[in-house]
DSSP file (Angstrom, degrees, kcal/mol; ACC not computed):
  #  RESIDUE AA STRUCTURE BP1 BP2  ACC     N-H-->O    O-->H-N    N-H-->O    O-->H-N    TCO  KAPPA ALPHA  PHI   PSI    X-CA   Y-CA   Z-CA
    1    1 A M     >        0   0    0      0, 0.0     4,-2.1     0, 0.0     5,-0.2   0.000 360.0 360.0 360.0 -42.7    2.9   37.7   -5.5
    2    2 A K  H  >  +     0   0    0      1,-0.2     4,-2.5     2,-0.2     5,-0.2   0.905 360.0  50.9 -62.1 -41.1    0.4   36.2   -3.0
    3    3 A N  H  > S+     0   0    0      1,-0.2     4,-2.6     2,-0.2    -1,-0.2   0.889 108.4  51.7 -64.5 -38.7   -0.4   33.4   -5.5
    4    4 A A  H  > S+     0   0    0      2,-0.2     4,-2.3     1,-0.2    -1,-0.2   0.910 110.6  48.3 -63.4 -41.9    3.2   32.6   -5.9
    5    5 A F  H  X S+     0   0    0     -4,-2.1     4,-2.4     2,-0.2    -2,-0.2   0.920 112.0  49.0 -64.6 -43.8    3.7   32.4   -2.1
    6    6 A K  H  X S+     0   0    0     -4,-2.5     4,-2.7     1,-0.2    -2,-0.2   0.910 111.1  50.8 -61.4 -42.1    0.6   30.1   -1.8
    7    7 A F  H  X S+     0   0    0     -4,-2.6     4,-2.5     1,-0.2    -2,-0.2   0.917 111.3  47.3 -61.9 -44.0    1.9   27.9   -4.6
    8    8 A M  H  X S+     0   0    0     -4,-2.3     4,-2.2     2,-0.2    -2,-0.2   0.897 112.9  49.0 -66.1 -39.8    5.3   27.5   -2.9
    9    9 A A  H  X S+     0   0    0     -4,-2.4     4,-2.1     2,-0.2    -2,-0.2   0.918 112.5  47.7 -65.7 -43.1    3.8   26.8    0.5
   10   10 A A  H  X S+     0   0    0     -4,-2.7     4,-2.5     1,-0.2    -2,-0.2   0.903 111.3  51.2 -64.7 -41.4    1.4   24.2   -1.0
   11   11 A S  H  X S+     0   0    0     -4,-2.5     4,-2.2     1,-0.2    -1,-0.2   0.900 110.0  49.5 -62.2 -42.0    4.3   22.6   -2.9
   12   12 A A  H  X S+     0   0    0     -4,-2.2     4,-2.0     2,-0.2    -1,-0.2   0.898 110.8  50.1 -64.8 -40.4    6.4   22.4    0.3
   13   13 A L  H  X S+     0   0    0     -4,-2.1     4,-2.4     2,-0.2    -2,-0.2   0.926 110.6  49.0 -64.2 -45.3    3.5   20.8    2.2
   14   14 A L  H  X S+     0   0    0     -4,-2.5     4,-2.6     1,-0.2     5,-0.2   0.898 110.2  51.4 -61.6 -40.9    3.0   18.2   -0.6
   15   15 A A  H  X S+     0   0    0     -4,-2.2     4,-2.1     2,-0.2    -1,-0.2   0.891 110.0  49.9 -63.5 -39.3    6.7   17.3   -0.6
   16   16 A T  H  X S+     0   0    0     -4,-2.0     4,-2.2     2,-0.2    -2,-0.2   0.922 112.2  46.8 -65.2 -44.8    6.7   16.9    3.2
   17   17 A V  H  X S+     0   0    0     -4,-2.4     4,-2.4     2,-0.2    -2,-0.2   0.925 112.2  50.2 -64.0 -45.0    3.6   14.6    3.1
   18   18 A A  H  X S+     0   0    0     -4,-2.6     4,-2.2     1,-0.2    -1,-0.2   0.898 111.0  49.7 -60.5 -41.2    5.1   12.5    0.2
   19   19 A S  H  X S+     0   0    0     -4,-2.1     4,-2.2    -5,-0.2    -1,-0.2   0.906 110.1  50.1 -64.5 -41.9    8.4   12.1    2.1
   20   20 A A  H  X S+     0   0    0     -4,-2.2     4,-2.5     2,-0.2    -2,-0.2   0.905 110.5  50.0 -64.4 -41.6    6.5   11.0    5.3
   21   21 A L  H  X S+     0   0    0     -4,-2.4     4,-2.3     2,-0.2    -1,-0.2   0.915 110.4  50.0 -63.4 -42.5    4.5    8.4    3.3
   22   22 A A  H  X S+     0   0    0     -4,-2.2     4,-1.7     1,-0.2    -2,-0.2   0.899 112.2  47.5 -63.0 -40.9    7.7    7.1    1.7
   23   23 A Q  H  X S+     0   0    0     -4,-2.2     4,-1.5     2,-0.2    -1,-0.2   0.901 110.2  52.6 -67.6 -40.5    9.4    6.8    5.1
   24   24 A D  H  X S+     0   0    0     -4,-2.5     4,-0.8     1,-0.2     3,-0.3   0.927 109.9  47.7 -61.2 -45.7    6.4    5.1    6.6
   25   25 A S  H >< S+     0   0    0     -4,-2.3     3,-0.6     1,-0.2    -1,-0.2   0.875 109.5  53.9 -63.6 -37.0    6.2    2.4    3.9
   26   26 A A  H 3< S+     0   0    0     -4,-1.7    -1,-0.2     1,-0.2    -2,-0.2   0.816 106.9  51.8 -67.3 -29.7   10.0    1.8    4.2
   27   27 A A  H 3< S+     0   0    0     -4,-1.5    -1,-0.2    -3,-0.3    -2,-0.2   0.640  91.0  95.9 -82.2 -14.5    9.6    1.2    8.0
   28   28 A L  S << S-     0   0    0     -4,-0.8     2,-0.1    -3,-0.6    58,-0.1  -0.465  85.6-101.8 -77.9 147.8    6.8   -1.4    7.6
   29   29 A P        -     0   0    0      0, 0.0     2,-0.5     0, 0.0    56,-0.4  -0.412  32.9-121.2 -67.9 144.0    7.6   -5.1    7.5
   30   30 A R        -     0   0    0     54,-0.1     2,-0.4    -2,-0.1    54,-0.2  -0.766  31.3-160.9 -88.4 126.9    7.7   -6.8    4.1
   31   31 A I  E     -A   83   0A   0     52,-3.3    52,-2.8    -2,-0.5     2,-0.3  -0.903  13.4-131.8-116.4 133.6    5.1   -9.6    3.9
   32   32 A E  E     +A   82   0A   0     -2,-0.4    18,-2.1    50,-0.2     2,-0.3  -0.642  39.1 160.3 -82.0 140.8    5.0  -12.5    1.4
   33   33 A A  E     -AB  81  49A   0     48,-2.5    48,-2.7    -2,-0.3     2,-0.4  -0.971  36.8-129.6-154.1 164.3    1.6  -13.1   -0.1
   34   34 A E  E     -AB  80  48A   0     14,-2.2    14,-2.6    -2,-0.3     2,-0.4  -0.989  30.3-122.5-120.3 131.7   -0.2  -14.7   -3.0
   35   35 A V  E     + B   0  47A   0     44,-2.8    43,-3.5    -2,-0.4    12,-0.2  -0.587  33.6 170.3 -73.0 126.4   -2.8  -12.7   -5.0
   36   36 A R  E     +     0   0A   0     10,-3.2     2,-0.3    -2,-0.4    11,-0.2   0.756  65.7   3.2-103.2 -38.2   -6.2  -14.4   -4.9
   37   37 A K  E     - B   0  46A   0      9,-1.4     9,-2.8    39,-0.1     2,-0.5  -0.994  54.6-155.0-152.6 143.6   -8.4  -11.7   -6.4
   38   38 A V  E     - B   0  45A   0     -2,-0.3     2,-0.6     7,-0.2     7,-0.2  -0.987   9.8-176.2-121.4 122.1   -8.0   -8.3   -8.0
   39   39 A D  E  >> + B   0  44A   0      5,-2.7     5,-2.2    -2,-0.5     4,-0.7  -0.829   7.0 173.7-120.4  90.8  -11.0   -5.9   -7.9
   40   40 A T  T  45S+     0   0    0     -2,-0.6     3,-0.2     1,-0.2    -1,-0.1   0.822  75.8  62.5 -68.4 -30.4  -10.1   -2.7   -9.7
   41   41 A A  T  45S+     0   0    0      1,-0.2    -1,-0.2     2,-0.1    -2,-0.0   0.894 116.6  29.0 -63.0 -39.8  -13.6   -1.3   -9.5
   42   42 A S  T  45S-     0   0    0     -3,-0.3    -1,-0.2     2,-0.1    -2,-0.2   0.413 107.7-122.3-100.1   1.6  -13.5   -1.2   -5.6
   43   43 A Q  T  <5 +     0   0    0     -4,-0.7    23,-1.3    -3,-0.2     2,-0.3   0.914  68.7 128.9  57.9  46.8   -9.7   -0.7   -5.5
   44   44 A K  E   < -BC  39  65A   0     -5,-2.2    -5,-2.7    21,-0.2     2,-0.4  -0.914  42.3-160.3-131.5 157.7   -9.3   -3.8   -3.4
   45   45 A I  E     -BC  38  64A   0     19,-2.6    19,-2.9    -2,-0.3     2,-0.6  -0.997  13.5-140.3-137.4 140.4   -7.1   -6.9   -3.5
   46   46 A T  E     -BC  37  63A   0     -9,-2.8   -10,-3.2    -2,-0.4    -9,-1.4  -0.905  27.9-176.4-102.2 124.8   -7.5  -10.3   -1.8
   47   47 A L  E     -BC  35  62A   0     15,-2.8    15,-2.6    -2,-0.6     2,-0.8  -0.955  30.5-146.6-124.3 138.4   -4.3  -11.8   -0.6
   48   48 A K  E     +BC  34  61A   0    -14,-2.6   -14,-2.2    -2,-0.4     2,-0.3  -0.929  47.6 178.2 -94.4 110.2   -3.3  -15.1    1.1
   49   49 A H  E     -BC  33  60A   0     11,-2.9    11,-1.2    -2,-0.8   -16,-0.2  -0.751  33.5-117.0-124.4 160.7   -0.6  -13.6    3.3
   50   50 A A        -     0   0    0    -18,-2.1    10,-0.2    -2,-0.3    -1,-0.1  -0.185  66.4 -53.7 -76.0 179.1    1.9  -14.5    6.0
   51   51 A E        -     0   0    0      8,-0.1     7,-0.2     1,-0.1    -1,-0.2  -0.277  46.7-151.6 -56.8 140.4    1.7  -13.0    9.5
   52   52 A I  B > > -F   57   0B   0      5,-3.2     5,-2.1     1,-0.1     3,-1.1  -0.859  13.9-176.2-116.5  92.6    1.6   -9.2    9.5
   53   53 A P  G > 5S+     0   0    0      0, 0.0     3,-1.2     0, 0.0    -1,-0.1   0.811  73.6  63.0 -65.6 -32.7    3.2   -8.2   12.9
   54   54 A N  G 3 5S+     0   0    0      1,-0.3    32,-0.0    31,-0.1    -2,-0.0   0.715 115.3  33.0 -69.4 -17.6    2.7   -4.5   12.7
   55   55 A I  G < 5S-     0   0    0     -3,-1.1    -1,-0.3     2,-0.1    31,-0.1   0.220 111.9-117.6-117.0  12.7   -1.1   -4.9   12.7
   56   56 A D  T < 5 +     0   0    0     -3,-1.2     2,-0.5    -4,-0.2    -2,-0.1   0.916  63.3 146.9  54.5  51.0   -1.1   -8.0   14.9
   57   57 A M  B   < -F   52   0B   0     -5,-2.1    -5,-3.2    -7,-0.0    -1,-0.2  -0.973  39.2-140.9-122.5 128.2   -2.6  -10.2   12.2
   58   58 A G        -     0   0    0     -2,-0.5     2,-0.1    -7,-0.2    -9,-0.1  -0.187  44.7 -68.7 -74.2 173.9   -1.9  -13.9   11.7
   59   59 A A  S    S+     0   0    0     -8,-0.1     2,-0.3   -11,-0.1    -9,-0.2  -0.436  79.2 119.7 -65.2 135.3   -1.5  -15.6    8.4
   60   60 A M  E     -C   49   0A   0    -11,-1.2   -11,-2.9   -10,-0.2     2,-0.5  -0.962  66.2 -81.8-173.6-179.3   -4.8  -15.8    6.5
   61   61 A T  E     +C   48   0A   0     -2,-0.3     2,-0.3   -13,-0.3   -13,-0.3  -0.936  57.1 163.2-104.6 129.9   -6.6  -14.8    3.3
   62   62 A M  E     -C   47   0A   0    -15,-2.6   -15,-2.8    -2,-0.5     2,-0.4  -0.982  38.9-119.2-149.2 151.5   -8.0  -11.3    3.6
   63   63 A V  E     -C   46   0A   0     -2,-0.3     2,-0.3   -17,-0.2   -17,-0.2  -0.815  35.4-176.0 -94.0 134.3   -9.3   -8.4    1.4
   64   64 A F  E     -C   45   0A   0    -19,-2.9   -19,-2.6    -2,-0.4    29,-0.2  -0.937  24.6-126.0-127.6 149.3   -7.3   -5.1    1.6
   65   65 A R  E     -Cd  44  93A   0     27,-2.3    29,-3.2    -2,-0.3     2,-0.4  -0.481  30.1-129.9 -76.5 163.9   -7.7   -1.6    0.1
   66   66 A V  E     - d   0  94A   0    -23,-1.3    29,-0.2    27,-0.2    19,-0.0  -0.969   4.2-145.2-119.4 139.4   -4.7   -0.4   -1.9
   67   67 A R  S    S+     0   0    0     27,-2.8    28,-0.1    -2,-0.4    -1,-0.1   0.896  96.3  32.7 -65.1 -40.3   -3.1    3.0   -1.3
   68   68 A D  S >  S-     0   0    0     26,-0.4     3,-2.4     1,-0.1     4,-0.4  -0.950  70.7-154.2-122.6 110.4   -2.4    3.4   -5.0
   69   69 A P  G >  S+     0   0    0      0, 0.0     3,-1.3     0, 0.0     4,-0.5   0.726  91.1  74.1 -55.7 -21.9   -4.9    1.9   -7.5
   70   70 A A  G >  S+     0   0    0      1,-0.3     3,-1.0     2,-0.2     4,-0.3   0.780  82.4  70.0 -62.7 -25.1   -2.1    1.6  -10.0
   71   71 A L  G X  S+     0   0    0     -3,-2.4     3,-1.3     1,-0.2    -1,-0.3   0.833  89.9  61.6 -60.0 -31.6   -0.7   -1.3   -8.0
   72   72 A L  G X  S+     0   0    0     -3,-1.3     3,-0.8    -4,-0.4    -1,-0.2   0.765  94.9  60.2 -69.4 -25.0   -3.7   -3.4   -9.1
   73   73 A R  G <  S+     0   0    0     -3,-1.0    -1,-0.3    -4,-0.5    -2,-0.2   0.587  98.2  61.0 -77.4  -8.5   -2.8   -3.2  -12.7
   74   74 A Q  G <  S+     0   0    0     -3,-1.3     2,-0.3    -4,-0.3    -1,-0.2   0.512 101.9  54.0 -95.3  -6.0    0.6   -4.9  -12.0
   75   75 A V    <   -     0   0    0     -3,-0.8     6,-0.0    -4,-0.2   -37,-0.0  -0.877  54.2-164.9-134.3 160.8   -0.7   -8.2  -10.7
   76   76 A N    >   -     0   0    0     -2,-0.3     3,-2.2   -41,-0.0   -41,-0.3  -0.938  46.6 -76.0-135.4 157.4   -3.0  -11.1  -11.5
   77   77 A P  T 3  S+     0   0    0      0, 0.0   -41,-0.2     0, 0.0     3,-0.1  -0.299 119.9  31.1 -53.9 136.4   -4.5  -13.9   -9.4
   78   78 A G  T 3  S+     0   0    0    -43,-3.5   -42,-0.1     1,-0.4     2,-0.1   0.133  87.1 131.5  98.7 -18.7   -1.9  -16.5   -8.6
   79   79 A D    <   -     0   0    0     -3,-2.2   -44,-2.8   -44,-0.1     2,-0.5  -0.392  55.2-132.3 -67.1 142.3    1.0  -14.0   -8.6
   80   80 A R  E     +A   34   0A   0    -46,-0.2    20,-2.4    20,-0.1     2,-0.3  -0.850  36.8 172.3 -93.7 130.9    3.4  -14.1   -5.6
   81   81 A V  E     -AE  33  99A   0    -48,-2.7   -48,-2.5    -2,-0.5     2,-0.4  -0.871  34.2-133.1-134.8 165.4    4.1  -10.7   -4.2
   82   82 A T  E     +AE  32  98A   0     16,-2.8    16,-2.0    -2,-0.3     2,-0.3  -0.995  36.4 178.0-118.5 128.4    5.8   -8.9   -1.3
   83   83 A V  E     -AE  31  97A   0    -52,-2.8   -52,-3.3    -2,-0.4     2,-0.4  -0.843  28.7-142.8-127.8 160.9    3.6   -6.2    0.3
   84   84 A T  E     - E   0  96A   0     12,-1.8    11,-2.7    -2,-0.3    12,-1.1  -0.980  25.5-168.0-117.7 141.4    3.6   -3.7    3.2
   85   85 A V  E     + E   0  94A   0    -56,-0.4     2,-0.3    -2,-0.4     9,-0.2  -0.971  13.3 159.3-132.5 142.5    0.3   -3.3    5.0
   86   86 A D  E     - E   0  93A   0      7,-2.3     7,-3.0    -2,-0.4     2,-0.5  -0.955  44.3 -94.5-150.6 168.7   -0.9   -0.7    7.5
   87   87 A R  E     - E   0  92A   0     -2,-0.3     2,-0.5     5,-0.2     5,-0.2  -0.805  37.9-175.4 -88.3 126.6   -4.1    0.8    8.9
   88   88 A V  E >  S- E   0  91A   0      3,-2.8     3,-2.1    -2,-0.5    -2,-0.0  -0.976  74.5 -21.3-125.3 115.7   -5.1    4.0    7.0
   89   89 A E  T 3  S-     0   0    0     -2,-0.5    -1,-0.1     1,-0.3     3,-0.1   0.873 128.9 -52.1  51.3  40.4   -8.1    5.8    8.5
   90   90 A G  T 3  S+     0   0    0      1,-0.2     2,-0.4     3,-0.0    -1,-0.3   0.289 116.8 110.4  85.0  -9.1   -9.1    2.5   10.1
   91   91 A A  E <  S- E   0  88A   0     -3,-2.1    -3,-2.8   -27,-0.0     2,-0.4  -0.818  74.6-116.0-103.8 138.0   -8.9    0.4    7.0
   92   92 A L  E     - E   0  87A   0     -2,-0.4   -27,-2.3    -5,-0.2     2,-0.4  -0.581  45.5-174.5 -69.5 124.4   -6.3   -2.3    6.3
   93   93 A T  E     -dE  65  86A   0     -7,-3.0    -7,-2.3    -2,-0.4     2,-0.6  -0.978  31.4-128.7-134.1 132.4   -4.4   -1.0    3.3
   94   94 A V  E     -dE  66  85A   0    -29,-3.2   -27,-2.8    -2,-0.4   -26,-0.4  -0.703  25.4-176.6 -75.6 119.2   -1.6   -2.3    1.1
   95   95 A M  E     +     0   0A   0    -11,-2.7     2,-0.3    -2,-0.6    -1,-0.2   0.818  65.6   3.5 -89.4 -35.3    0.9    0.5    1.1
   96   96 A S  E     - E   0  84A   0    -12,-1.1   -12,-1.8   -71,-0.1     2,-0.3  -0.983  62.4-175.1-148.5 156.0    3.4   -1.1   -1.4
   97   97 A M  E     + E   0  83A   0     -2,-0.3     2,-0.3   -14,-0.2   -14,-0.2  -0.970   7.6 164.9-155.1 135.7    3.5   -4.2   -3.5
   98   98 A E  E     - E   0  82A   0    -16,-2.0   -16,-2.8    -2,-0.3     3,-0.1  -0.977  46.9 -81.4-146.5 160.0    6.1   -5.8   -5.8
   99   99 A A  E     - E   0  81A   0     -2,-0.3   -18,-0.3   -18,-0.2     2,-0.1  -0.350  53.6-109.9 -60.6 138.5    6.6   -9.1   -7.5
  100  100 A A        -     0   0    0    -20,-2.4   -20,-0.1   -67,-0.1    -1,-0.1  -0.423  30.0-114.8 -70.4 144.8    8.2  -11.7   -5.1
  101  101 A K              0   0    0      1,-0.1    -1,-0.1    -2,-0.1   -20,-0.0  -0.644 360.0 360.0 -79.6 134.7   11.8  -12.6   -5.8
  102  102 A P              0   0    0      0, 0.0    -1,-0.1     0, 0.0    -2,-0.0   0.510 360.0 360.0 -65.4 360.0   12.1  -16.3   -6.8
């Protein structure tokens, strides 16, 4: 019985965290960028991006961590993407990424 209660409490906590992360990404500005380099070993991506107002960063080329390493398997250098970026534990991190609409 105790294990069942712990499992239910842990499941509820995970659902709450997942929901908060989804809401945070939705509230972030969507930024247009071009993929310059993909480094799956270090889970980083180099983007030439437009201004990112939520972190007070002008347009430039920059290396970012990715929240989900699976995002790196979806892109190649030269691809145009739309990303959301935020600071996570002090590191600039791509929170979401999708192919840019033509």
